[in-house]
VODRENTOR-280468 format. One record per atom (N, C-alpha, C): x, y, z. Coordinates in steps of 0.001 Angstrom, whole numbers, plus 500000, padded with zeros to 6 digits. Layout:
VODRENTOR-280468
XYZ
...
This chain:
VODRENTOR-280468
825122667435184769
824760666185184083
824787666400182566
825521665535181875
825557665579180412
824586664539179862
823960664862178740
822871664024178249
823081663588176805
822517662411176527
822355661906175165
820862661723174945
820350662250173844
818946662034173488
818869661104172288
818059660061172423
817845659089171351
816343658965171098
815935658445169927
814510658444169593
813716657215170023
814368656168170568
813632654953170917
814121654389172259
813200653878173013
813557653215174262
814444651999174007
814209651343172871
814989650150172539
816462650459172317
816797651738172135
818192652098171916
818995652264173193
818330652332174326
819028652611175575
820111651594175929
819878650277175762
820898649304176179
822222649389175414
822235650061174266
823466650128173472
824508651054174094
824056651978174939
824959653019175429
825570652634176770
826476651678176730
827195651247177924
828631651761177863
829275651777179003
830674652179179034
830900653665178892
829897654476179245
830025655928179180
830404656476180554
830943657681180614
831258658282181914
830035658335182828
830253658318184109
829163658237185086
828241659441185055
828730660580184570
827894661781184565
827088661934183271
827053660895182428
826297660937181175
825031660101181319
823892660693181018
822620659992181086
822020659937179681
821358658822179367
820732658642178056
819217658695178232
818554659565177459
817111659753177566
816456659599176202
815165659239176217
814396659066174982
813674660366174659
813986660941173493
813343662173173032
812841661946171614
811579661561171482
811030661249170165
809928662205169733
809631663209170560
808547664134170248
808943665521170753
809076666508169850
809475667852170295
808528668455171328
807276667985171351
806297668526172296
806340667826173648
807042666689173736
807092665916174979
808531665521175273
809347666498175611
810754666241175858
810950665629177242
811945664765177411
812104664027178671
812613664872179831
813291665975179521
813864666808180578
814226668157179972
814862668982180785
815333670272180289
816302670066179118
816319671024178204
817241670936177058
818685671213177471
818882671746178645
820242672019179118
820989670702179328
822230670679178895
823075669511179112
823069668491177997
822196668666176992
822155667704175878
823350667967174964
824318667057174994
825510667197174156
825441666369172881
824795665223172955
824811664253171854
823368663897171526
822978664081170263
821566663938169880
821461663037168650
820592662031168749
820273661163167613
818810661423167238
818540662111166121
817150662339165703
816525661047165171
815248661113164846
814576659957164257
815048659746162827
814823658533162308
815206658227160928
814306658965159950
812989658922160201
812025659613159356
811549660887160048
810879661749159284
810323662998159814
811378663871160501
812584663883159935
813640664690160528
813341666187160442
812592666587159409
812292668006159246
811558668561160454
810675667736161069
809898668226162204
810751668427163449
811956667860163478
812811667941164655
813901668996164541
814097669532163350
815226670450163173
815111671691164054
813879672084164376
813693673271165196
814268673154166583
814546671936167026
815126671748168355
816562672251168447
817230672380167329
818644672761167366
818844674046168158
817998675016167913
818133676300168595
817791676253170065
817211675141170527
816824675016171930
817784674143172729
818877673724172120
819844672843172786
821155673606172963
821283674351174044
822447675251174194
823782674536174344
823754673280174789
825012672557175024
825298671502173958
824550671545172880
824686670521171837
826074670566171206
826675669384171066
827989669292170426
827991668327169242
827088667330169248
827082666328168176
825644666010167778
825384666007166477
824150665448165930
824555664215165128
824150663050165584
824434661796164883
823177661387164126
823188661568162828
822026661216162019
821927659697161862
820716659160161847
820545657735161589
820490657420160103
820509658443159267
820403658281157819
821748658521157151
821894657959155955
823122658190155193
823130659580154585
821950660121154290
821824661455153728
821725662509154813
822276663692154547
822253664780155528
821674666063154948
821045665973153773
820587667179153084
819572667977153888
818755667294154706
817736668001155487
818351668934156527
819632668761156838
820286669532157890
821255670568157332
821319670654156024
822269671568155387
821964673016155769
822990673717156219
822876675137156484
822249675524157806
821858674558158636
821190674930159892
821947674465161132
823030673749160956
823793673258162101
824734674366162575
824629674768163842
825435675894164332
826930675578164360
827722676634164384
829158676473164565
829411675799165913
830392674930165943
830717674238167168
829975672927167363
829034672622166448
828293671361166506
828742670475165354
829129669255165670
829556668296164652
828343667526164146
828190667484162835
827128666696162200
827769665451161600
827243664281161979
827753663015161445
826586662230160869
826838661532159782
825774660732159172
826020659251159431
825122658430158903
825216656972159105
825741656288157851
826651656969157181
827250656409155978
827814655031156240
827449654061155406
827933652695155541
826992651778156289
826101652353157096
825219651508157911
824084650889157111
823720651521155994
822544651070155258
822869650540153863
824146650272153617
824557649857152275
823831648595151819
823857647567152648
823295646282152252
821788646367152021
821074646976152969
819617647042152856
819189647838151631
819826648982151399
819453649806150245
819832649124148944
820984648458148924
821385647727147721
820392646613147412
819890645944148444
818874644911148232
817616645507147606
817219646686148099
816032647332147511
816256647620146032
817425648147145695
817708648488144295
817627647254143400
818262646167143824
818238644938143026
816812644425142892
816061644437143993
814674643977143959
813839644831143023
814021646150143091
813247647063142250
813545646846140772
814818646637140454
815184646404139051
814538645112138547
814705644037139297
814168642747138860
812640642766138790
812004643354139813
810543643405139822
810014644190138632
810696645279138286
810251646107137164
810477645413135829
811677644870135636
811976644226134357
811126642975134148
810871642230135215
810085640997135101
808582641241135272
808209642521135412
806801642927135391
805993642394136579
806627642246137720
805926641712138887
804715642544139325
804779643894139297
803578644643139693
802357644291138845
802545644109137535
801418643747136668
800927642336136967
801867641430137237
801458640070137582
800670640060138899
801063640913139835
800322640947141097
798924641529140901
798812642534140029
797470643062139739
796603641975139113
797200641187138238
796451640093137626
796074639043138671
796975638777139604
796678637819140667
795476638276141489
795465639565141831
794349640087142619
793034640000141860
793133640067140524
791933639946139692
791637638495139312
792452637559139844
792310636128139568
792383635841138064
793369636479137423
793558636323135978
794884635625135704
794854634591134859
796078633921134414
796629634725133245
797654635568133530
798036636635132599
799136636247131617
799342634973131422
800455634522130584
800414635130129186
799263635163128580
799180635551127173
799479637020126929
799206637901127909
799420639321127625
800518639982128475
801080639248129437
802157639835130233
803517639179129993
803570638231129106
804851637641128736
805066637832127236
806310637863126782
807540637703127557
807897638990128309
808610638841129404
809095640004130138
810533640302129731
811010641448130180
812423641771129984
813267640989130999
814568640909130758
815463640250131702
816649641155131985
817302640921133113
818414641777133537
819716641411132833
819931640158132567
821180639721131940
821419640493130638
822638641020130510
823022641721129299
822622643190129260
821883643658130250
821463645066130269
822659645968130580
822584647181130083
823597648195130346
823095649034131527
823766648913132665
823318649565133897
824259650714134236
823670651885134442
824423653088134787
824065653481136219
825039653469137115
824821653850138512
825390655244138721
824524656189139036
824959657564139278
825053657759140790
826281657811141267
826553657834142700
827449656665143027
828748656912143123
829716655832143303
830260655789144721
829389656085145689
829772655994147088
829576654591147620
829386654488148940
829265653172149577
828113652357149002
826937652987148879
825770652244148408
825908651919146926
826414652856146156
826597652605144731
827514651429144466
828619651354145215
829535650226145018
828925648924145545
828088649010146593
827408647809147091
826434647269146038
825730648167145363
824837647751144284
825638647136143145
826736647769142801
827570647270141702
828060645849141974
828497645580143202
828978644237143536
827871643199143340
826671643538143725
825558642590143600
825130642406142154
825261643443141357
824857643351139952
825815642502139121
827043642347139580
828019641570138812
827532640141138570
826746639621139490
826258638246139342
825233638107138225
824702639241137744
823645639188136730
824166639402135312
825484639439135159
826105639534133829
825624640761133072
825700641917133740
825308643172133112
826559643936132675
826340644940131836
827401645894131495
827251647072132444
828233647290133294
828085648192134426
828999649405134301
828422650594134555
829197651836134587
828801652630135820
829792653058136591
829549653909137744
829951655340137425
829173656283137972
829423657703137726
829508658425139067
830539659247139225
830697660104140400
830745661556139931
830826662475140884
830875663890140501
832036664159139557
833177663554139855
834335663671138972
834857662270138666
835469662121137524
836018660828137134
837153660420138071
837324659107138225
838383658579139071
839315657750138199
840373658365137703
841281657664136782
841795656363137373
841801655341136540
842317654046136952
841294653152137617
840081653673137885
839053652876138551
837888652530137628
837781653209136509
836641653007135619
835445653867135966
835508654607137084
834401655482137469
834447656736136615
833319657033135969
833232658178135069
832715659400135819
832855660573135238
832378661813135837
831029662223135285
830294663036136045
828958663455135590
829017664265134298
830150664879134015
830285665618132757
830147664701131548
830330663402131751
830240662436130655
828822661883130447
827873662299131286
826523661746131204
825880661884129824
826031663017129115
825390663104127796
825769661966126850
826983661463126971
827391660351126133
827027658986126693
826770658923128003
826464657644128646
824975657316128638
824127658325128753
822694658090128890
822067657359127705
822426657677126453
821800656966125334
822118655478125294
823125655050126055
823529653641126077
823051652915127333
822231653569128146
821853652996129446
820454652387129395
820366651090129664
819058650432129767
818438650640131145
819291650713132167
818846650932133543
819716652028134145
819080653054134721
819797654128135401
819415654091136877
820405653910137743
820173653850139184
820704655135139805
819831655869140502
820203657131141129
820510656905142602
821755657166142982
822189657000144368
823038658183144812
822844659308144170
823640660486144465
823056661261145636
823889661941146425
823348662798147481
822620663995146880
821738664590147664
821030665785147211
821816667016147629
822207667807146649
822885669076146903
822592670003145731
823218671157145725
822945672131144665
823286671593143284
824274670718143215
824692670181141919
823751669101141408
823123668355142303
822298667227141869
820805667517141877
820381668599142510
818957668934142512
818483669170141072
817487668414140647
816987668547139284
817910667966138233
818885667148138641
819821666547137684
819079665784136594
818076665018137016
817304664222136056
816143665089135558
816416665842134501
815420666753133941
814928666229132603
814185667047131878
813617666606130601
814703666204129614
815799666957129582
816889666643128653
817542665308129014
817763665093130298
818350663845130790
817479662667130372
816178662765130635
815265661652130349
815112661418128853
815089662494128083
814950662357126635
816141661649126013
817292661734126684
818501661094126149
818497659585126349
817625659081127206
817582657640127466
816935656904126297
817355655674126053
816727654898124978
815325654445125375
814532654083124390
813204653535124661
813315652319125567
812340652156126461
812256651038127405
813277651115128529
813947652246128683
814888652391129795
814121652395131114
814804651981132174
814249651964133522
815050652927134394
814348653846135067
814975654784135997
814649654334137416
815671654123138229
815499653657139603
816027654739140534
815137655332141325
815558656409142225
815548655940143669
816751655718144219
816921655396145634
817736656487146306
817763657676145708
818541658800146224
817634659723147041
817211660817146433
816271661754147017
815325662222145916
814080662493146286
813088662881145293
813494664059144433
813999665161145023
814328666345144220
815499666180143260
816190665044143293
817194664794142259
816527664704140886
815241664373140880
814481664208139646
813468665338139504
813358665911138315
812298666874137994
810993666097137847
810081666259138793
808871665438138841
808006665603137595
807861666830137118
807022667067135934
807632666409134703
808939666529134567
809603665909133418
809485664395133485
809624663829134688
809514662381134837
808107661911134478
807097662608134976
805721662207134665
805459662285133158
805966663315132510
805758663460131065
806324662267130305
807528661839130673
808138660699129985
807419659399130329
807078659229131604
806424657984132017
805029657860131423
804296658958131391
802926658898130872
802894658600129378
804003658852128693
804079658490127279
804280656997127087
804704656313128164
804960654880128080
806313654528127510
807131655544127224
808417655282126571
809428654655127518
809410655055128785
810321654512129778
809510654068130997
810178653455131974
809515653058133215
810376653494134390
809834653363135607
810574653836136779
810241652995137995
811198652941138910
810998652378140245
811474653448141217
810591653883142106
810861655036142951
810687654687144427
811747654852145198
811625654743146653
811489656122147274
811759657152146484
811670658539146937
810951659344145871
810243660369146306
809474661197145389
809604662661145801
809113663531144957
809054664957145259
807692665486144814
806795665820145765
806998665881147211
806938664492147850
807234664477149141
807212663232149899
806664663499151292
805667662737151727
805004661630151031
804294662094149754
804156661191148815
803487661503147560
801987661652147824
801387662801147481
799955663008147740
799095661959147040
797980661637147642
797119660580147101
796566660920145725
796511662219145390
795976662602144081
797067662835143037
798313662501143372
799392662679142400
799205661691141258
799327662149140011
799089661257138865
800088660117138729
801237660201139407
802201659093139337
801587657782139809
800673657861140798
800061656648141338
799324655845140269
798833656509139256
797950655851138280
798697655190137133
799994655413137025
800746654907135871
801131653448136078
800862652594135101
801176651165135252
802665650848135138
803449651780134618
804882651534134414
805743652159135508
805154652339136695
805879652899137829
805690651994139047
806796651646139694
806775650933140973
807156651932142054
806288652130143044
806521653120144093
806545652430145455
807603652689146221
807653652255147615
807865653503148479
807405653493149738
807365654711150563
808652655006151328
809724655292150608
811025655623151200
811399654565152243
811406653337151799
811592652208152715
812825651372152386
813672651861151490
814803651063151041
815714650579152149
815958651435153144
816865651061154235
816127650568155468
814804650610155431
814039650299156639
813719648807156668
814619648067157255
814474646630157412
814524646299158909
814375645045159221
814360644642160629
815677644922161342
816751645103160599
818045645384161207
818377646857161339
817444647727160956
817731649160160918
818148649712162281
817317649486163305
817621650076164607
818941649565165175
819219648295164999
820475647750165504
821667648422164824
821591648592163501
822687649241162771
822899650669163268
821798651402163395
821889652803163789
822418652953165207
821902652155166136
822311652323167530
823722651825167797
824171650808167080
825566650398167228
826499651533166805
826162652174165688
826971653302165223
826879654468166202
825655654822166612
825478655976167493
826190655778168826
826105654580169379
826761654321170659
828280654408170528
828806653881169435
830250653969169208
830685655426169059
829866656218168378
830161657636168212
830088658379169542
829090658016170365
828969658662171672
830196658378172529
830686657146172495
831881656822173274
833084657630172793
833174657785171468
834262658611170937
834144660041171448
832939660580171378
832752661975171777
833101662189173242
832583661345174126
832768661568175559
834156661168176063
834944660521175220
836333660222175587
837320661070174789
836783662015174012
837648662950173300
838258662435172021
837747661330171484
838261660796170230
837514661424169054
838152661522167883
837468662096166724
836341661188166219
835272661793165747
834143661041165221
834401660630163780
833784659527163364
833800659138161961
832574659738161277
832519659657159957
831352660061159159
830985661534159358
831952662368159657
831632663786159828
831231664406158497
830184665206158555
829666665869157349
830280667272157271
830809667598156119
831342668958155911
830159669897155720
830023670854156626
828866671747156610
829096672920155680
């Protein structure tokens, strides 16, 4: 018997049209596995808390495919055995994450967190919270020109901004700049959106020098991974009040309750929820089921991650 392990009972109906000897089981807790680990060929881990599940890899002798529900695969770097294909959910979360980025930018520039604090205090805050900043005419720098970065760029066009996308290397003829050009781009950026994957090149990319190069009142939006940003350097700049930030990811994560970032009025923090919308499970399971059919019929998988 060959097996597929998925993290939710609600995902079971998606896996139709598979060979008769393939069974789909729910495995959402390493301590309460549904059956023997033998025969598990195709595995879909949970979207969150993936670190707690990585230890299962060594206990799955027949594993051939790990289909991640996330667009990022950094948590699995260096631990996937030879002979096992790692695939991510690239493309599945573009719209939801792009919506978060646009919302975070607008909420920050229009000072919505402060207005909500005033609302809770039953204060009519017109005199001290206006005028707010506006998005129109801002110079927006998107670092990460993949699927999500281009989805954000398309949505920003409606706001009449000056837009620049940055990838690891420049793409001649497309307008996409390379990261080597960042020293010249940062002083001109009113809004910096981080959408780059986490790897050796991007870990700590946003350091004290990077932040110091930004103009006063710049907004840093991190929808990538927490370690892309040097946390101490970010806090130093934010606590000065010179710049502001909107963070869906932090380092460490979850952010401890005593972390000083919580106390800063110029920071908007959400709990790594950019892609977690009501359509998340449907997007993930449609992709995973399609990938499972490819695997069990001998077709090549999409979204394969180079290990």
